[in-house]
C-alpha positions in Angstrom: -1.7 44.3 -61.5 -4.4 42.7 -64.2 -4.3 39.3 -64.1 -7.2 38.1 -66.2 -10.5 39.5 -68.3 -13.7 37.9 -69.5 -15.8 39.7 -72.3 -19.6 38.2 -71.8 -22.0 38.3 -74.6 -23.3 41.7 -73.1 -19.9 43.0 -73.9 -19.5 43.8 -70.3 -15.9 43.0 -69.4 -15.1 41.1 -66.1 -11.4 41.9 -64.8 -9.7 40.6 -62.0 -7.2 42.4 -60.2 -5.1 42.7 -56.9 -7.6 44.5 -55.7 -10.9 42.6 -56.3 -12.8 42.1 -59.5 -14.1 45.0 -61.5 -16.9 44.6 -63.9 -17.4 47.2 -67.3 -20.3 47.8 -68.4 -20.5 50.3 -71.4 -19.0 53.5 -69.4 -19.6 52.0 -65.6 -17.8 50.7 -63.9 -18.6 48.1 -60.8 -16.2 46.6 -58.1 -16.6 43.6 -56.0 -14.0 43.3 -53.1 -14.3 41.9 -49.7 -16.3 44.5 -48.6 -19.0 44.4 -50.6 -19.3 41.1 -52.0 -18.7 37.6 -51.1 -15.3 37.6 -52.2 -12.9 35.9 -49.6 -9.7 37.7 -50.7 -9.0 41.2 -53.0 -6.3 39.3 -54.9 -8.5 37.6 -57.9 -6.9 35.7 -60.5 -8.3 33.7 -63.2 -11.5 33.8 -63.9 -14.0 31.5 -66.1 -17.5 31.1 -66.9 -19.5 27.5 -67.1 -22.0 26.1 -69.1 -24.7 27.1 -66.7 -23.5 30.8 -66.7 -21.4 30.7 -63.5 -18.4 32.7 -63.2 -15.5 31.2 -61.6 -12.9 33.0 -59.9 -9.4 32.0 -58.5 -8.1 33.9 -55.1 -4.8 34.0 -53.5 -4.9 31.1 -50.9 -8.8 31.5 -50.1 -9.9 29.0 -52.2 -12.3 28.9 -55.5 -15.4 31.0 -56.0 -18.6 30.5 -57.6 -20.7 33.4 -58.8 -24.2 33.3 -60.5 -24.9 36.7 -60.8 -26.4 37.1 -57.4 -25.0 34.9 -54.8 -21.3 34.4 -54.0 -20.1 30.5 -53.4 -16.4 29.4 -52.0 -14.9 26.6 -52.1 -11.7 26.1 -50.1 -9.6 23.5 -47.7 -12.3 24.1 -44.8 -15.6 23.7 -46.6 -14.7 20.6 -49.0 -11.9 18.5 -47.5 -9.4 19.0 -50.4 -6.8 21.3 -51.3 -8.7 24.1 -53.3 -7.1 27.1 -51.6 -4.6 28.0 -54.4 -7.1 26.6 -57.2 -7.6 28.1 -61.1 -10.5 26.7 -63.1 -9.1 25.7 -66.3 -11.8 24.7 -68.0 -15.4 22.8 -68.0 -16.3 19.5 -70.1 -19.4 18.2 -71.7 -20.8 17.2 -68.4 -20.0 20.5 -66.9 -17.1 19.2 -64.7 -14.7 21.9 -63.3 -11.1 20.7 -63.8 -9.3 22.7 -61.2 -5.2 22.9 -61.3 -3.7 23.0 -58.0 -0.2 24.4 -57.7 1.3 22.2 -55.5 -1.4 20.0 -55.2 -2.2 18.7 -58.3 -5.3 18.3 -60.2 -9.1 18.4 -58.7 -12.5 17.4 -60.7 -15.3 18.9 -59.5 -19.2 17.9 -60.3 -20.7 20.5 -58.0 -21.6 17.8 -55.4 -18.3 15.3 -55.3 -14.4 16.0 -55.5 -12.1 13.8 -57.3 -8.2 14.6 -56.5 -5.5 13.6 -59.1 -2.1 13.7 -57.7 1.5 12.8 -58.3 1.1 9.8 -56.3 -2.2 8.7 -57.5 -2.3 9.0 -61.2 -0.2 9.7 -64.3 0.5 13.7 -63.1 4.1 13.9 -63.0 3.9 16.7 -60.8 1.7 18.6 -58.0 2.7 22.2 -59.5 0.2 22.3 -61.6 -0.8 25.9 -63.5 -3.2 26.1 -66.1 -4.3 24.6 -69.2 -7.4 23.9 -70.8 -10.1 20.9 -71.6 -11.2 20.2 -75.5 -13.1 17.4 -76.6 -13.8 16.4 -73.0 -9.7 15.9 -72.9 -7.9 17.6 -70.2 -4.4 19.4 -70.8 -2.8 20.9 -68.1 0.8 22.9 -67.4 3.1 22.6 -64.8 6.1 24.5 -63.9 8.6 22.0 -63.5 7.4 18.9 -65.6 5.8 20.1 -68.8 2.5 19.1 -70.3 0.1 16.5 -69.4 -2.6 15.0 -71.5 -5.7 13.0 -69.8 -8.0 11.7 -71.6 -10.1 10.0 -68.4 -8.4 6.9 -68.8 -4.8 7.3 -69.8 -2.0 10.0 -69.0 0.2 11.5 -71.1 3.3 13.5 -70.1 5.3 15.8 -72.8 8.6 17.3 -71.4 11.9 19.0 -72.4 13.4 15.1 -72.5 10.7 12.6 -74.3 9.2 15.6 -77.4 10.4 19.2 -79.0 9.0 21.0 -75.5 11.6 23.1 -75.1 11.0 23.9 -71.5 9.6 22.3 -68.8 7.7 25.7 -67.2 4.5 25.7 -68.9 1.9 28.9 -67.5 -1.0 27.8 -70.0 -2.5 26.2 -72.9 -4.2 27.5 -76.1 -5.6 25.8 -79.1 -6.2 27.1 -83.0 -8.5 26.7 -85.7 -6.5 23.7 -87.2 -6.3 21.9 -84.2 -2.6 22.6 -83.2 -1.8 23.2 -79.2 0.2 26.3 -78.6 2.3 26.3 -75.5 4.3 29.1 -74.0 6.8 28.5 -72.0 9.2 30.5 -69.5 12.4 30.1 -70.7 12.1 28.3 -74.0 9.5 30.8 -76.0 6.6 29.2 -77.7 6.0 25.9 -78.8 3.6 24.8 -81.5 2.2 21.1 -81.3 0.4 19.1 -83.7 -1.0 16.2 -81.9 -2.3 14.0 -84.9 0.9 14.3 -86.8 2.9 14.6 -83.5 4.7 17.6 -84.8 6.7 20.2 -82.4 7.4 23.4 -83.8 9.1 26.0 -81.5 9.5 29.6 -82.3 12.0 31.8 -80.1 14.1 34.6 -79.7 16.6 33.1 -82.6 14.1 32.1 -85.2 11.4 34.3 -84.9 10.0 37.8 -84.0 10.0 36.9 -80.1 12.1 39.3 -78.3 11.5 37.3 -74.9 11.6 33.5 -74.3 9.7 34.2 -71.0 6.3 33.5 -72.5 3.6 33.7 -70.0 0.5 33.6 -72.3 -1.5 33.4 -75.5 -4.6 33.8 -77.0 -5.7 32.8 -80.5 -8.7 35.0 -81.8 -11.2 34.7 -84.8 -9.0 35.2 -87.3 -6.4 32.5 -86.1 -3.7 35.2 -85.4 -1.7 34.7 -82.0 -1.5 37.7 -79.5 1.7 36.5 -77.3 2.1 37.9 -73.9 5.8 38.1 -72.1 7.6 40.9 -71.1 6.4 42.6 -74.4 3.3 41.9 -77.1 4.0 39.6 -80.2 1.2 39.0 -82.8 2.0 36.6 -85.5 -0.6 36.0 -88.4 1.5 32.5 -88.9 3.7 34.4 -91.7 4.4 38.0 -90.0 5.3 39.0 -86.3 5.0 42.1 -84.8 6.3 43.1 -81.5 5.3 46.1 -79.3 8.2 46.7 -76.2 6.4 50.1 -75.3 4.0 50.4 -73.6 3.6 46.5 -73.5 7.4 46.4 -71.4 5.7 45.0 -68.3 4.4 41.7 -68.3 1.6 40.6 -70.7 -0.9 38.0 -68.7 -4.1 37.4 -70.9 -5.9 38.7 -73.8 -10.0 39.1 -74.5 -11.6 40.4 -77.7 -14.4 42.3 -77.6 -17.6 42.3 -80.2 -16.0 45.3 -81.8 -12.6 43.9 -82.3 -10.5 45.5 -79.8 -7.9 43.8 -77.8 -8.0 44.1 -73.8 -4.7 42.9 -72.7 -4.2 42.4 -69.0 -0.4 43.4 -67.8 1.1 43.7 -64.1 0.9 48.1 -64.9 -3.0 47.7 -65.6 -5.0 47.3 -68.7 -4.5 48.2 -72.1 -7.1 48.5 -75.2 -5.3 48.0 -79.0 -6.8 47.7 -82.4 -4.7 47.8 -85.4 -7.0 49.9 -87.2 -7.9 52.2 -84.2 -10.1 51.6 -81.2 -13.5 51.5 -81.8 -17.0 51.3 -79.5 -19.1 53.2 -77.6 -18.1 56.8 -76.5 -19.8 58.9 -73.9 -20.1 62.6 -73.6 -20.4 63.3 -70.2 -20.9 67.0 -70.9 -24.3 67.5 -71.7 -27.6 65.5 -71.0 -30.4 65.2 -73.7 -33.8 66.5 -73.7 -35.1 63.8 -75.9 -34.1 60.5 -77.5 -32.8 60.7 -81.2 -30.8 58.6 -83.6 -28.6 60.9 -85.7 -27.6 60.2 -89.3 -24.4 58.9 -89.9 -21.3 60.1 -90.8 -19.4 60.1 -93.3 -22.6 58.8 -95.4 -21.9 56.9 -97.9 -19.1 55.4 -96.4 -16.3 53.3 -96.9 -15.9 51.0 -94.9 -16.3 52.8 -91.7 -18.8 54.7 -90.2 -20.0 56.5 -86.9 -23.6 56.4 -85.8 -24.8 58.9 -82.9 -27.6 58.9 -80.4 -29.1 60.6 -77.2 -30.5 58.7 -74.4 -32.6 61.4 -72.0 -33.1 61.3 -68.4 -35.4 58.9 -67.1 -38.7 60.7 -66.8 -39.2 61.7 -70.5 -42.5 60.9 -72.0 -41.0 58.6 -74.6 -38.9 56.9 -71.7 -40.8 54.2 -70.3 -37.1 51.7 -70.3 -34.8 55.1 -69.8 -31.8 53.9 -68.2 -33.0 50.2 -69.1 -31.8 48.3 -72.5 -30.8 50.0 -75.1 -30.7 48.2 -78.7 -28.9 49.2 -82.2 -28.7 46.9 -85.1 -28.1 47.2 -88.3 -29.9 45.4 -91.6 -29.7 44.7 -95.4 -32.0 46.0 -97.4 -34.0 42.8 -97.3 -34.7 43.8 -93.8 -32.2 40.9 -92.5 -30.4 42.0 -88.8 -26.8 41.8 -89.8 -25.1 43.0 -86.5 -25.7 44.1 -83.3 -23.9 47.3 -82.3 -25.0 48.0 -78.6 -27.7 45.9 -76.5 -27.0 47.0 -73.0 -28.1 49.3 -70.1 -27.1 52.9 -70.8 -27.2 55.7 -68.8 -28.8 59.3 -69.9 -26.1 60.8 -72.0 -24.4 61.3 -76.1 -23.1 58.4 -77.6 -21.3 57.4 -80.6 -20.5 54.0 -82.3 -18.4 52.8 -85.0 -19.8 50.4 -87.8 -17.1 48.5 -89.8 -18.7 47.1 -92.8 -15.5 45.8 -94.5 -17.4 42.3 -94.4 -20.2 43.5 -96.0 -20.9 44.0 -100.1 -21.6 47.7 -101.2 -25.5 48.7 -100.8 -28.5 50.2 -98.8 -28.4 49.4 -95.0 -30.4 50.5 -92.2 -29.9 51.1 -88.2 -32.6 50.9 -85.6 -32.1 52.4 -82.2 -34.8 51.2 -79.8 -35.0 51.8 -75.9 -38.1 50.9 -74.3 -41.4 52.8 -76.3 -38.7 54.7 -78.5 -37.4 53.4 -81.8 -36.1 55.3 -84.9 -34.2 54.3 -88.1 -32.3 55.5 -90.5 -30.5 54.7 -93.7 -27.1 54.4 -94.8 -25.2 53.5 -97.9 -21.9 51.5 -98.3 -20.0 52.3 -101.6 -16.8 50.4 -102.4 
């Protein structure tokens, strides 16, 4: 099972599974588990990155784990005195406080030194069975598996449930928010609720009034185009007007999503990890069959193009005379006619091999563009023509 994924600024994928944590950088996989890392359990759940670039992971009953790229720190009941063993970090406020749901224990706040514990006896939380949520504008929104959604602004607690609001069901796995400030709330049993907090307007999407085929919804992701990717026993895509649903191969539970810099959607399910792009999956592909003898940047094809073209380049084995830095950072960038950088296609460490990158210029006007490859001391540029 693949539970969650985070894609960092280098387009590296960090993937949590029932068999450890996987890192995919380019074409290279690294697996972290209890035998080669500080992970206390191979069952790894949610993943988030704080304002200091530390990763935070949830584990199955073994605590919350912080990873700074070198060191692993485990927080559990034995070394904190707080019920954090089944915790999941749901977000970070402007002071980098970590807000952690407790699944039976309520809600925790951690400032790297001190812990604060909120539960149904000392706060406005209606239930200790918290799930996931988010922190937005320093306000905590947290779901539960039996009491709806709770909002906490640092002073006041507000509960939204099936009886006092438009929430269709009290079992809420998580929350998300769109570009217009609406909160989107997947429920297990009632479909998806959209909540406009400012106007106190609720809209419910379910199997009777929308393209959803399943009211048991686990997750929702909202991309930079404000499109909703909804995970249930299927994949549903909603652009506020039109619904698309995919029953195969997304017939298993869909838990989480992340979008990479090429626009590919990475989808976590109980049967593994899927990659989907409505226009075709694009990105880096490595030809493993031959190792180049020298660096080379090839002419894009097609050229002229509209709006998609492919760029191939070769990385030789370490030790090639021009190759101080071979096996180091490979950078491929695109520039406009004035020399202004408009897009970074590659910025990562690549092994020797032949590579192909897709450049999608749909957002740029017709004209002459340049692309430049740099690895160590080697750099080369070529010209391409976009005609629309």
